[in-house]
N, C-alpha and C positions, 0 to 999 in steps of 0.2 A: 672348767676342769671337771672331767668325769661325766658330764652329761652327754654320754654317748654309749652305744651298745658294745658289748664285748670287753676284752681285757683292758687293763690300765697299765701303761708302760711303767716298768719298775716295780710292779706288784705281781710276783709270781703266783701261779695257781697253788693253793694250799697255804697261803700266808695266814698266820694266826695273829689277830690284832688284839692288843691289850691283855696279854697273858696275865692272869691273876685278877684282873679288873675289867672283864669283858664289856660290861654295861657302860662304864664311863670312859676309861682309858681306851678301850677298844673302839668306841664310837669316835673319840677324838682322833685316834690314829687313822681311822678310815676316812675321816673328813680331810685331814691334812694331805693324805695320799691321793685324794680324788676318787677313791674306790666307792665310797658311800657318803652322801652328804647329809640327809636328814638325821637330826640328833635324837629323835624320839620314835618316829614311825619305823616299822620294819620293812617298808617298801619305798623305793625311790622311783616314782612314776611321774610322767607328764601326760595329762589327759590329751587324747588325740594323737599322741606320739608313740607311747609305749612305756615299758618298765625297764629301767637300767639295771637295777640290783634289788635283791631281797636278802634279808637277814633271817635265817630259818631257826635260830636258837631261842627265840622268845615266843613260841606259840604252843608251849606246853607239850612238846613232843609230837604234835600232830603232823608236822612236816619232816621229811627225811633228806639228809645230804648223802647221796650215793657216790660221791666223788666226781664222776663225769656228768651227773645229772641230779636234779633235786625233785622230790615229790612234794609239791607245795599244797597245803590244805586249803588255800584260798583266803579271801578276805571278806569280812562281813559275817552276818548271821547272829549278831548280838545287838541288843538295843543300846542306844547311845548311853554312855556312862557306865556300862558294864565292864568289869575287869576282863582282860584277855583270857583268864583261866575260867571264866563263867561258862556254863554250858550254852550251846547255841540256842537262840530263841526262835529263829526262822531260817529258812533255806537261803543260801547264797544265790546271787544271780549276776548276770552280765552287766547290770546297771551300776554295780559297785565300781568305783573308779579304778581300783587296783585290778580287779578281775577283768575289766574292760581293757586296761592297758596290756595285761598279759595276753589277752586274746589277740590284740594288735601285733604283739611280738610273734605269736604263733603264726598268724596269717602272713606276716612279712618275712618270717624266717630269721628274726633278729634274736641273738642270744641275750640271756639275762645273767648278770653276775651273781 
């Protein structure tokens, strides 16, 4: 359920999950609907396949939701164990699993939710 590119039947564009409790209730509602499965990570990717969905609200404002497109700050750049709000320690690269998956989406023309 949901491990596919593009829209999920029954989940209209602009759906707000977990109003009032985005981190817990929102994640639960996304899992039940098939819109987003991982409970902790902000990216839903399968190495060698691509990225199905990204949550852009938990990266300290570095990414932007523009309605019909997102500007995603990328993944990585911090040492293991550092908080997501810590400053970047090194440059991101395409060996990062998420960035690599997003590159596959771009090359194949696959959408990301």
